[in-house]
All heavy atoms as an XYZ file, in Angstrom:
793
protein
N    -191.203     13.908   -305.101
C    -190.025     14.567   -304.601
C    -190.354     16.004   -304.168
O    -189.767     16.529   -303.267
C    -188.966     14.575   -305.684
C    -187.572     14.775   -305.149
S    -187.115     13.612   -303.899
C    -185.553     13.129   -304.425
N    -191.323     16.604   -304.849
C    -191.714     17.997   -304.511
C    -192.428     18.059   -303.171
O    -192.578     19.127   -302.628
C    -192.563     18.566   -305.620
N    -192.899     16.944   -302.646
C    -193.601     16.981   -301.355
C    -192.620     17.291   -300.226
O    -193.055     17.696   -299.132
C    -194.293     15.644   -301.107
O    -193.337     14.614   -300.984
N    -191.334     17.080   -300.401
C    -190.363     17.402   -299.394
C    -190.001     18.902   -299.366
O    -189.333     19.346   -298.487
C    -189.070     16.618   -299.615
C    -189.197     15.103   -299.510
C    -187.857     14.454   -299.888
C    -189.638     14.672   -298.116
N    -190.526     19.609   -300.343
C    -190.282     21.041   -300.464
C    -191.174     21.780   -299.467
O    -192.401     21.674   -299.509
C    -190.570     21.491   -301.885
C    -190.204     22.925   -302.269
C    -188.699     23.125   -302.153
C    -190.676     23.218   -303.653
N    -190.581     22.503   -298.518
C    -191.387     23.176   -297.511
C    -191.094     24.658   -297.396
O    -191.722     25.370   -296.590
C    -191.247     22.509   -296.167
S    -189.624     22.629   -295.456
N    -190.141     25.165   -298.164
C    -189.917     26.618   -298.155
C    -189.429     27.044   -299.540
O    -188.891     26.263   -300.326
C    -188.931     27.043   -297.090
S    -187.302     26.325   -297.163
N    -189.642     28.322   -299.812
C    -189.325     28.874   -301.138
C    -187.817     29.122   -301.290
O    -187.018     28.943   -300.362
N    -187.410     29.546   -302.475
C    -186.000     29.739   -302.766
C    -185.387     30.854   -301.934
O    -184.197     30.740   -301.546
C    -185.962     30.045   -304.250
C    -187.357     30.468   -304.631
C    -188.276     29.813   -303.656
N    -186.133     31.918   -301.689
C    -185.529     33.027   -300.905
C    -185.322     32.664   -299.456
O    -184.333     33.004   -298.850
C    -186.396     34.275   -301.058
C    -186.375     34.873   -302.433
C    -187.262     36.082   -302.534
C    -187.311     36.615   -303.972
N    -188.217     37.708   -304.119
N    -186.302     31.972   -298.887
C    -186.181     31.549   -297.496
C    -185.055     30.518   -297.345
O    -184.315     30.552   -296.365
C    -187.511     30.951   -297.004
C    -187.535     30.492   -295.538
C    -187.250     31.642   -294.600
C    -188.884     29.859   -295.213
N    -184.935     29.623   -298.302
C    -183.846     28.634   -298.264
C    -182.494     29.308   -298.370
O    -181.531     28.953   -297.650
C    -184.039     27.612   -299.389
N    -182.350     30.296   -299.247
C    -181.096     31.033   -299.371
C    -180.776     31.796   -298.101
O    -179.630     31.837   -297.638
C    -181.131     31.973   -300.560
N    -181.801     32.391   -297.489
C    -181.625     33.085   -296.243
C    -181.146     32.107   -295.128
O    -180.293     32.449   -294.315
C    -182.924     33.777   -295.821
S    -182.844     34.674   -294.277
N    -181.726     30.913   -295.142
C    -181.314     29.895   -294.166
C    -179.862     29.499   -294.321
O    -179.154     29.293   -293.351
N    -179.390     29.430   -295.570
C    -177.980     29.092   -295.804
C    -177.078     30.209   -295.278
O    -176.094     29.939   -294.593
C    -177.739     28.835   -297.327
C    -178.390     27.536   -297.737
C    -176.245     28.829   -297.614
C    -178.312     27.270   -299.226
N    -177.447     31.450   -295.577
C    -176.615     32.573   -295.132
C    -176.567     32.641   -293.596
O    -175.497     32.784   -292.982
C    -177.146     33.897   -295.720
C    -176.476     35.097   -295.087
C    -176.976     33.936   -297.218
N    -177.738     32.494   -292.967
C    -177.775     32.543   -291.491
C    -176.988     31.350   -290.878
O    -176.356     31.508   -289.845
C    -179.209     32.563   -291.004
C    -179.989     33.846   -291.221
C    -181.425     33.677   -290.789
C    -179.336     34.989   -290.515
N    -177.074     30.189   -291.540
C    -176.353     29.044   -291.019
C    -174.872     29.227   -291.112
O    -174.113     28.919   -290.181
C    -176.756     27.789   -291.792
O    -178.107     27.507   -291.574
N    -174.390     29.767   -292.218
C    -172.953     30.029   -292.379
C    -172.465     30.994   -291.292
O    -171.458     30.769   -290.649
C    -172.656     30.527   -293.798
C    -172.826     29.406   -294.826
C    -171.208     31.073   -293.875
C    -172.797     29.879   -296.247
N    -173.219     32.077   -291.127
C    -172.859     33.055   -290.099
C    -172.908     32.450   -288.710
O    -172.006     32.647   -287.879
C    -173.752     34.305   -290.157
C    -173.471     35.231   -289.035
C    -174.263     35.522   -287.971
C    -172.280     35.994   -288.850
N    -173.654     36.420   -287.152
C    -172.407     36.711   -287.657
C    -171.079     36.108   -289.558
C    -171.429     37.568   -287.160
C    -170.110     36.941   -289.068
C    -170.287     37.654   -287.897
N    -173.934     31.648   -288.404
C    -174.030     31.020   -287.103
C    -172.888     30.064   -286.830
O    -172.355     30.013   -285.715
N    -172.511     29.287   -287.824
C    -171.404     28.337   -287.626
C    -170.110     29.091   -287.378
O    -169.356     28.744   -286.459
C    -171.273     27.391   -288.864
C    -169.997     26.603   -288.834
C    -172.461     26.437   -288.932
N    -169.813     30.096   -288.171
C    -168.595     30.875   -287.975
C    -168.554     31.481   -286.592
O    -167.572     31.378   -285.866
C    -168.452     31.936   -289.065
C    -168.195     31.304   -290.439
C    -167.322     32.923   -288.744
C    -168.275     32.276   -291.625
N    -169.645     32.163   -286.228
C    -169.677     32.837   -284.945
C    -169.583     31.882   -283.773
O    -168.798     32.107   -282.799
C    -171.003     33.625   -284.861
C    -171.104     34.501   -283.679
S    -169.955     35.857   -283.905
C    -170.133     36.621   -282.302
N    -170.304     30.804   -283.788
C    -170.293     29.859   -282.684
C    -168.997     29.082   -282.594
O    -168.552     28.747   -281.474
C    -171.486     28.920   -282.772
C    -172.819     29.581   -282.414
C    -173.984     28.722   -282.784
C    -172.853     29.901   -280.913
N    -168.383     28.726   -283.722
C    -167.095     28.064   -283.651
C    -166.033     28.979   -283.069
O    -165.236     28.566   -282.204
C    -166.661     27.564   -285.054
C    -165.203     27.157   -285.089
C    -167.508     26.369   -285.432
N    -166.038     30.248   -283.463
C    -165.091     31.215   -282.876
C    -165.339     31.386   -281.380
O    -164.387     31.413   -280.568
C    -165.155     32.553   -283.595
C    -164.549     32.603   -284.979
C    -164.825     33.951   -285.630
C    -163.082     32.349   -284.931
N    -166.608     31.508   -280.991
C    -166.891     31.637   -279.547
C    -166.461     30.380   -278.818
O    -165.934     30.454   -277.703
C    -168.402     31.872   -279.343
C    -168.859     33.305   -279.367
C    -170.396     33.386   -279.294
C    -168.239     34.087   -278.249
N    -166.710     29.202   -279.386
C    -166.292     27.962   -278.744
C    -164.780     27.891   -278.579
O    -164.286     27.457   -277.524
N    -164.037     28.372   -279.569
C    -162.576     28.361   -279.446
C    -162.132     29.330   -278.365
O    -161.270     29.023   -277.526
C    -161.939     28.739   -280.811
C    -162.131     27.606   -281.814
C    -160.458     29.082   -280.623
C    -161.738     27.952   -283.240
N    -162.740     30.522   -278.296
C    -162.335     31.497   -277.307
C    -162.727     31.050   -275.898
O    -161.993     31.307   -274.947
C    -162.914     32.871   -277.629
C    -162.303     33.500   -278.838
C    -163.084     34.113   -279.786
C    -160.932     33.486   -279.029
C    -162.518     34.714   -280.907
C    -160.355     34.030   -280.143
C    -161.145     34.679   -281.065
N    -163.858     30.399   -275.756
C    -164.199     29.845   -274.445
C    -163.251     28.691   -274.101
O    -162.896     28.502   -272.937
C    -165.649     29.340   -274.401
C    -166.638     30.427   -274.087
C    -167.578     30.798   -275.030
C    -166.672     31.049   -272.843
C    -168.517     31.778   -274.754
C    -167.586     32.026   -272.551
C    -168.508     32.410   -273.512
N    -162.862     27.926   -275.073
C    -161.940     26.795   -274.835
C    -160.577     27.240   -274.343
O    -159.914     26.524   -273.576
C    -161.844     25.927   -276.092
C    -161.332     24.542   -275.779
O    -161.335     24.122   -274.651
N    -160.925     23.862   -276.830
N    -160.115     28.407   -274.793
C    -158.791     28.915   -274.349
C    -158.943     29.820   -273.123
O    -157.988     30.484   -272.727
C    -158.046     29.634   -275.493
C    -157.722     28.684   -276.622
C    -158.805     30.842   -275.966
N    -160.156     29.849   -272.539
C    -160.454     30.555   -271.302
C    -160.170     32.044   -271.425
O    -159.484     32.662   -270.610
C    -159.655     29.964   -270.126
C    -159.800     28.491   -269.992
N    -158.768     27.701   -269.698
C    -160.889     27.707   -270.201
C    -159.164     26.439   -269.677
N    -160.458     26.413   -269.965
N    -160.723     32.667   -272.453
C    -160.554     34.097   -272.702
C    -161.175     34.897   -271.532
O    -162.339     34.707   -271.174
C    -161.231     34.460   -273.993
O    -161.133     35.839   -274.220
N    -160.381     35.797   -270.994
C    -160.836     36.621   -269.868
C    -161.945     37.579   -270.230
O    -162.765     37.938   -269.374
C    -159.653     37.405   -269.266
N    -162.012     37.946   -271.492
C    -163.053     38.909   -271.940
C    -164.449     38.286   -271.814
O    -165.423     38.986   -271.570
C    -162.763     39.291   -273.389
C    -163.852     40.183   -273.959
C    -161.419     40.001   -273.511
N    -164.530     36.961   -271.893
C    -165.834     36.288   -271.891
C    -166.254     35.807   -270.471
O    -167.212     35.055   -270.350
C    -165.764     35.081   -272.842
C    -165.551     35.450   -274.292
C    -165.343     34.172   -275.094
C    -166.689     36.248   -274.838
N    -165.602     36.292   -269.434
C    -165.915     35.818   -268.080
C    -167.358     36.136   -267.674
O    -167.969     35.423   -266.927
C    -164.903     36.400   -267.031
C    -165.091     35.752   -265.664
C    -165.049     37.908   -266.917
C    -164.661     34.339   -265.609
N    -167.917     37.230   -268.231
C    -169.273     37.593   -267.897
C    -170.312     36.601   -268.445
O    -171.451     36.590   -267.972
C    -169.593     38.988   -268.393
C    -168.808     40.063   -267.703
C    -169.108     41.471   -268.239
O    -169.924     41.573   -269.192
O    -168.525     42.395   -267.729
N    -169.896     35.822   -269.399
C    -170.828     34.847   -270.035
C    -170.687     33.463   -269.449
O    -171.342     32.531   -269.925
C    -170.595     34.809   -271.520
C    -170.921     36.149   -272.184
O    -171.934     36.752   -271.814
O    -170.138     36.579   -273.036
N    -169.845     33.286   -268.438
C    -169.658     32.007   -267.784
C    -170.574     31.951   -266.566
O    -170.535     32.845   -265.727
C    -168.184     31.782   -267.361
C    -168.018     30.499   -266.632
C    -167.286     31.844   -268.585
N    -171.424     30.913   -266.456
C    -172.389     30.856   -265.353
C    -171.755     30.365   -264.063
O    -171.868     29.214   -263.682
C    -173.398     29.863   -265.871
C    -172.651     28.932   -266.747
C    -171.574     29.816   -267.385
N    -171.104     31.249   -263.327
C    -170.522     30.903   -262.060
C    -171.203     31.657   -260.920
O    -171.881     32.649   -261.157
C    -169.015     31.163   -262.037
C    -168.632     32.597   -262.194
C    -168.566     33.409   -261.096
C    -168.367     33.125   -263.461
C    -168.212     34.760   -261.233
C    -168.074     34.428   -263.606
C    -167.963     35.284   -262.504
N    -171.022     31.146   -259.705
C    -171.569     31.811   -258.541
C    -170.416     32.150   -257.559
O    -169.287     31.724   -257.795
C    -172.581     30.863   -257.816
O    -171.880     29.683   -257.386
C    -173.738     30.486   -258.715
N    -170.756     32.862   -256.538
C    -169.737     33.186   -255.519
C    -169.193     31.914   -254.869
O    -168.019     31.859   -254.490
C    -170.313     34.132   -254.454
C    -170.645     35.498   -254.975
C    -169.377     36.306   -255.300
O    -168.349     36.147   -254.623
O    -169.428     37.066   -256.283
N    -170.014     30.903   -254.737
C    -169.577     29.655   -254.107
C    -168.484     28.996   -254.937
O    -167.632     28.315   -254.365
C    -170.761     28.719   -253.965
N    -168.471     29.207   -256.240
C    -167.429     28.623   -257.072
C    -166.068     29.181   -256.704
O    -165.043     28.500   -256.885
C    -167.731     28.867   -258.541
C    -168.944     28.126   -259.034
O    -169.202     27.033   -258.514
O    -169.638     28.665   -259.901
N    -166.027     30.364   -256.175
C    -164.735     30.982   -255.796
C    -164.357     30.633   -254.339
O    -163.188     30.433   -254.043
C    -164.828     32.505   -255.939
C    -164.798     32.980   -257.326
C    -165.951     33.509   -257.891
C    -163.667     32.879   -258.133
C    -165.945     33.976   -259.213
C    -163.665     33.295   -259.425
C    -164.804     33.856   -259.966
N    -165.345     30.576   -253.460
C    -165.009     30.457   -252.008
C    -164.982     29.036   -251.483
O    -164.169     28.761   -250.590
C    -166.013     31.320   -251.211
C    -165.998     32.785   -251.583
N    -164.842     33.567   -251.440
C    -166.934     33.585   -252.118
C    -165.121     34.780   -251.873
N    -166.383     34.818   -252.274
N    -165.841     28.177   -251.940
C    -165.951     26.857   -251.402
C    -164.940     25.848   -251.966
O    -164.652     24.861   -251.330
C    -167.367     26.311   -251.572
C    -168.399     27.069   -250.783
C    -169.787     26.584   -251.058
O    -169.949     25.624   -251.837
O    -170.735     27.181   -250.497
N    -164.427     26.122   -253.124
C    -163.571     25.164   -253.785
C    -162.098     25.411   -253.387
O    -161.647     26.536   -253.212
C    -163.736     25.275   -255.290
C    -163.216     24.089   -256.035
O    -162.894     23.071   -255.370
O    -163.157     24.154   -257.279
N    -161.346     24.311   -253.275
C    -159.914     24.432   -252.920
C    -159.097     24.990   -254.081
O    -158.092     25.633   -253.852
C    -159.389     23.048   -252.523
C    -160.091     22.445   -251.395
C    -159.571     22.972   -250.073
C    -160.138     22.165   -248.948
N    -160.831     22.948   -247.950
N    -159.520     24.693   -255.305
C    -158.809     25.201   -256.474
C    -159.807     25.936   -257.392
O    -160.307     25.359   -258.368
C    -158.107     24.057   -257.223
O    -159.030     23.130   -257.652
N    -160.123     27.174   -257.070
C    -161.165     27.905   -257.832
C    -160.882     28.031   -259.331
O    -161.846     27.945   -260.115
C    -161.258     29.251   -257.157
C    -160.327     29.256   -256.031
C    -159.587     27.942   -256.012
N    -159.645     28.222   -259.735
C    -159.477     28.349   -261.208
C    -159.892     27.081   -261.940
O    -160.468     27.220   -263.068
C    -157.963     28.590   -261.368
C    -157.508     29.144   -260.067
C    -158.387     28.484   -259.031
N    -159.697     25.912   -261.382
C    -160.063     24.687   -262.089
C    -161.580     24.607   -262.249
O    -162.084     24.149   -263.289
C    -159.534     23.471   -261.325
C    -158.051     23.400   -261.291
C    -157.399     23.470   -262.674
O    -157.898     22.898   -263.623
N    -156.314     24.206   -262.789
N    -162.327     25.035   -261.277
C    -163.788     25.024   -261.355
C    -164.292     25.996   -262.411
O    -165.195     25.697   -263.199
C    -164.397     25.317   -260.003
C    -165.872     25.177   -259.937
C    -166.303     24.977   -258.497
N    -167.732     24.965   -258.373
C    -168.451     23.854   -258.323
N    -167.858     22.698   -258.397
N    -169.766     23.906   -258.207
N    -163.672     27.191   -262.451
C    -164.063     28.177   -263.452
C    -163.661     27.688   -264.833
O    -164.444     27.849   -265.820
C    -163.413     29.534   -263.152
C    -163.877     30.055   -261.779
C    -163.719     30.565   -264.222
C    -165.366     30.266   -261.655
N    -162.511     27.063   -264.944
C    -162.081     26.525   -266.233
C    -163.043     25.422   -266.739
O    -163.310     25.308   -267.925
C    -160.675     25.985   -266.167
C    -159.610     27.030   -266.027
C    -158.357     26.730   -265.573
C    -159.848     28.367   -266.365
C    -157.358     27.683   -265.430
C    -158.883     29.337   -266.211
C    -157.639     28.995   -265.759
O    -156.695     29.957   -265.599
N    -163.547     24.636   -265.789
C    -164.544     23.594   -266.185
C    -165.817     24.239   -266.699
O    -166.383     23.764   -267.649
C    -164.832     22.710   -264.996
N    -166.218     25.371   -266.101
C    -167.397     26.077   -266.606
C    -167.122     26.661   -267.990
O    -168.002     26.656   -268.837
C    -167.803     27.171   -265.603
C    -168.368     26.676   -264.252
C    -168.538     27.827   -263.302
C    -169.701     25.957   -264.474
N    -165.944     27.200   -268.188
C    -165.573     27.693   -269.521
C    -165.656     26.563   -270.518
O    -166.175     26.764   -271.638
C    -164.107     28.201   -269.502
C    -163.926     29.680   -269.328
C    -163.462     30.204   -268.101
C    -164.140     30.571   -270.360
C    -163.273     31.553   -267.953
C    -163.937     31.924   -270.221
C    -163.506     32.401   -269.031
O    -163.307     33.739   -268.873
N    -165.125     25.405   -270.165
C    -165.155     24.268   -271.098
C    -166.591     23.829   -271.423
O    -166.900     23.493   -272.582
C    -164.369     23.084   -270.529
C    -162.879     23.366   -270.493
O    -162.434     24.242   -271.233
O    -162.178     22.691   -269.705
N    -167.487     23.860   -270.415
C    -168.878     23.495   -270.650
C    -169.540     24.445   -271.632
O    -170.255     24.042   -272.533
C    -169.660     23.440   -269.330
C    -171.087     23.009   -269.507
C    -171.178     21.574   -270.082
O    -170.472     20.668   -269.630
N    -172.021     21.410   -271.073
N    -169.310     25.751   -271.451
C    -169.868     26.741   -272.389
C    -169.280     26.518   -273.785
O    -169.974     26.636   -274.786
C    -169.626     28.153   -271.852
C    -170.100     29.208   -272.871
C    -170.354     28.364   -270.536
N    -167.988     26.171   -273.863
C    -167.357     25.904   -275.129
C    -168.006     24.730   -275.844
O    -168.318     24.813   -277.047
C    -165.870     25.621   -274.896
O    -165.258     25.187   -276.089
N    -168.274     23.650   -275.115
C    -168.947     22.505   -275.693
C    -170.358     22.894   -276.199
O    -170.789     22.441   -277.250
C    -169.035     21.342   -274.717
C    -167.704     20.837   -274.225
C    -167.544     20.346   -272.936
C    -166.612     20.794   -275.100
C    -166.329     19.883   -272.494
C    -165.391     20.295   -274.673
C    -165.256     19.851   -273.363
O    -164.073     19.383   -272.932
N    -171.035     23.691   -275.423
C    -172.373     24.118   -275.826
C    -172.317     24.939   -277.139
O    -173.187     24.781   -277.983
C    -173.030     24.969   -274.757
C    -173.411     24.142   -273.521
O    -173.452     22.914   -273.577
N    -173.657     24.827   -272.424
N    -171.308     25.756   -277.267
C    -171.132     26.522   -278.518
C    -170.897     25.581   -279.716
O    -171.442     25.786   -280.799
C    -170.005     27.506   -278.409
S    -170.377     28.942   -277.366
N    -170.095     24.565   -279.493
C    -169.794     23.639   -280.577
C    -171.022     22.804   -280.962
O    -171.244     22.528   -282.112
C    -168.608     22.719   -280.227
C    -167.289     23.423   -280.188
C    -166.420     23.223   -279.150
C    -166.922     24.325   -281.180
C    -165.196     23.877   -279.099
C    -165.702     24.984   -281.159
C    -164.836     24.766   -280.088
N    -171.828     22.455   -279.968
C    -173.060     21.719   -280.239
C    -174.029     22.587   -281.034
O    -174.640     22.132   -282.018
C    -173.686     21.200   -278.951
C    -172.823     20.101   -278.319
C    -175.123     20.756   -279.142
C    -173.206     19.712   -276.900
N    -174.138     23.844   -280.639
C    -175.040     24.756   -281.384
C    -174.530     24.961   -282.777
O    -175.316     25.072   -283.735
C    -175.118     26.115   -280.634
N    -173.193     25.039   -283.003
C    -172.641     25.161   -284.350
C    -173.029     23.932   -285.177
O    -173.337     24.054   -286.366
C    -171.131     25.341   -284.299
N    -172.989     22.763   -284.562
C    -173.405     21.544   -285.279
C    -174.859     21.588   -285.687
O    -175.218     21.156   -286.779
N    -175.717     22.134   -284.835
C    -177.120     22.265   -285.176
C    -177.280     23.245   -286.356
O    -178.073     23.020   -287.271
C    -177.942     22.745   -283.939
C    -177.980     21.617   -282.931
C    -179.348     23.160   -284.362
C    -178.539     21.999   -281.595
N    -176.487     24.306   -286.380
C    -176.516     25.237   -287.499
C    -176.032     24.559   -288.777
O    -176.501     24.886   -289.853
C    -175.682     26.494   -287.226
C    -176.477     27.619   -286.619
C    -176.393     27.858   -285.241
C    -177.301     28.404   -287.367
C    -177.116     28.897   -284.663
C    -178.012     29.430   -286.821
C    -177.940     29.671   -285.464
O    -178.664     30.681   -284.903
N    -175.072     23.664   -288.698
C    -174.628     22.898   -289.875
C    -175.777     22.078   -290.429
O    -176.019     22.038   -291.637
C    -173.411     22.005   -289.529
C    -173.136     21.011   -290.647
C    -172.170     22.859   -289.298
N    -176.525     21.441   -289.538
C    -177.708     20.654   -289.966
C    -178.756     21.553   -290.617
O    -179.310     21.174   -291.659
C    -178.291     19.911   -288.789
C    -177.454     18.797   -288.197
C    -178.140     18.209   -286.963
C    -177.160     17.704   -289.222
N    -178.991     22.703   -290.030
C    -179.944     23.632   -290.620
C    -179.463     24.110   -291.981
O    -180.263     24.239   -292.927
C    -180.192     24.816   -289.697
C    -181.166     25.875   -290.181
C    -182.573     25.290   -290.257
C    -181.139     27.094   -289.295
N    -178.174     24.354   -292.111
C    -177.625     24.754   -293.412
C    -177.768     23.661   -294.454
O    -178.071     23.913   -295.608
N    -177.559     22.428   -294.034
C    -177.749     21.290   -294.945
C    -179.197     21.168   -295.390
O    -179.481     20.942   -296.575
N    -180.123     21.356   -294.459
C    -181.535     21.342   -294.828
C    -181.856     22.471   -295.781
O    -182.569     22.265   -296.792
C    -182.378     21.469   -293.537
C    -183.852     21.613   -293.821
C    -184.601     20.541   -294.210
C    -184.481     22.877   -293.693
C    -185.947     20.674   -294.463
C    -185.793     23.018   -293.960
C    -186.548     21.919   -294.330
N    -181.351     23.660   -295.539
C    -181.585     24.793   -296.434
C    -181.018     24.555   -297.801
O    -181.628     24.903   -298.827
C    -181.033     26.097   -295.836
O    -181.681     26.398   -294.638
N    -179.838     23.947   -297.860
C    -179.196     23.619   -299.134
C    -180.066     22.641   -299.924
O    -180.233     22.783   -301.127
C    -177.793     23.079   -298.899
C    -177.084     22.741   -300.180
C    -176.571     23.740   -300.998
C    -176.929     21.420   -300.578
C    -175.942     23.435   -302.175
C    -176.262     21.125   -301.751
C    -175.794     22.133   -302.569
N    -180.594     21.648   -299.220
C    -181.484     20.690   -299.894
C    -182.734     21.374   -300.422
O    -183.212     21.048   -301.537
C    -181.874     19.557   -298.934
S    -180.522     18.427   -298.559
N    -183.257     22.327   -299.700
C    -184.413     23.064   -300.131
C    -184.116     23.907   -301.402
O    -184.908     23.995   -302.295
C    -184.941     23.999   -299.031
C    -185.578     23.241   -297.868
C    -186.777     22.446   -298.279
O    -187.728     23.009   -298.835
N    -186.755     21.157   -297.993
N    -182.905     24.496   -301.432
C    -182.488     25.235   -302.611
C    -182.436     24.302   -303.823
O    -182.942     24.616   -304.923
C    -181.151     25.949   -302.400
C    -180.547     26.461   -303.713
C    -181.297     27.084   -301.417
N    -181.842     23.115   -303.631
C    -181.750     22.172   -304.724
C    -183.140     21.694   -305.193
O    -183.384     21.585   -306.395
C    -180.930     20.951   -304.302
C    -179.466     21.251   -303.955
C    -178.695     21.446   -305.199
N    -178.771     20.283   -306.050
C    -177.800     19.591   -306.502
N    -176.579     19.924   -306.216
N    -177.996     18.545   -307.280
N    -184.041     21.444   -304.239
C    -185.405     21.020   -304.637
C    -186.133     22.124   -305.368
O    -186.874     21.853   -306.293
C    -186.170     20.596   -303.387
C    -185.780     19.252   -302.776
C    -186.505     19.035   -301.467
C    -186.043     18.112   -303.742
N    -185.924     23.373   -304.934
C    -186.531     24.499   -305.652
C    -186.036     24.601   -307.067
O    -186.780     24.887   -308.004
C    -186.326     25.817   -304.871
C    -187.346     25.990   -303.776
O    -188.536     25.908   -304.003
N    -186.846     26.256   -302.599
N    -184.722     24.429   -307.246
C    -184.170     24.492   -308.586
C    -184.670     23.350   -309.470
O    -184.958     23.526   -310.629
C    -182.634     24.484   -308.530
C    -182.061     25.782   -308.002
C    -180.630     25.932   -308.398
C    -180.034     27.132   -307.719
N    -180.149     28.327   -308.490
N    -184.789     22.163   -308.888
C    -185.317     21.024   -309.607
C    -186.770     21.266   -309.988
O    -187.179     20.971   -311.135
C    -185.226     19.749   -308.778
C    -185.768     18.536   -309.509
C    -185.664     17.291   -308.692
N    -184.262     16.933   -308.535
C    -183.822     16.000   -307.742
N    -184.687     15.323   -306.969
N    -182.533     15.729   -307.662
N    -187.576     21.822   -309.089
C    -188.970     22.132   -309.392
C    -189.055     23.172   -310.505
O    -189.873     23.045   -311.408
C    -189.659     22.679   -308.141
C    -191.075     23.088   -308.340
C    -191.630     23.658   -307.039
C    -192.893     24.443   -307.329
N    -193.322     25.240   -306.200
N    -188.199     24.164   -310.485
C    -188.189     25.180   -311.512
C    -187.800     24.563   -312.897
O    -188.342     24.894   -313.910
C    -187.192     26.282   -311.154
C    -187.076     27.406   -312.176
C    -186.030     28.422   -311.750
O    -185.969     28.761   -310.553
O    -185.272     28.839   -312.625
N    -186.872     23.637   -312.851
C    -186.413     22.990   -314.087
C    -187.525     22.081   -314.628
O    -187.738     22.018   -315.843
C    -185.157     22.149   -313.819
C    -184.637     21.421   -315.009
C    -184.028     22.076   -316.075
C    -184.811     20.044   -315.130
C    -183.571     21.381   -317.189
C    -184.378     19.328   -316.212
C    -183.747     20.022   -317.249
O    -183.328     19.369   -318.363
N    -188.261     21.396   -313.760
C    -189.310     20.502   -314.189
C    -190.504     21.253   -314.794
O    -191.169     20.754   -315.688
C    -189.831     19.658   -313.031
C    -188.814     18.703   -312.503
S    -188.572     17.366   -313.629
C    -188.376     16.027   -312.552
N    -190.768     22.473   -314.309
C    -191.890     23.254   -314.809
C    -191.630     23.696   -316.229
O    -192.543     23.763   -317.044
C    -192.157     24.464   -313.848
C    -193.179     25.383   -314.444
C    -192.605     23.956   -312.502
N    -190.417     24.019   -316.550
C    -190.102     24.544   -317.881
C    -190.082     23.497   -318.899
O    -190.067     22.438   -319.018
C    -188.750     25.231   -317.863
C    -188.831     26.500   -317.069
C    -187.526     27.198   -317.078
N    -187.632     28.358   -316.200
C    -186.819     29.364   -316.226
N    -185.838     29.371   -317.067
N    -186.984     30.352   -315.423
């Protein structure tokens, strides 16, 4: 079981903290992109053609907002997986410490 141990207790705890922060931050960003927050327009990958060539430019921009929102939620899911891995590492480190004593 100790062969699955690949990082120490401090690194695993740091991974948990960073994962929690990443999930909170990315979920909030995903929500704000999903409601088409005007403050985040600079982070939406649009071009001039998105405004001029389309018959309904707001719908195209909203679709780009939604795509960035989905990307944020996917990244938050990856952080959840990383947090789960870090949590398992913490548990394995505690088990190893208990077995040594």
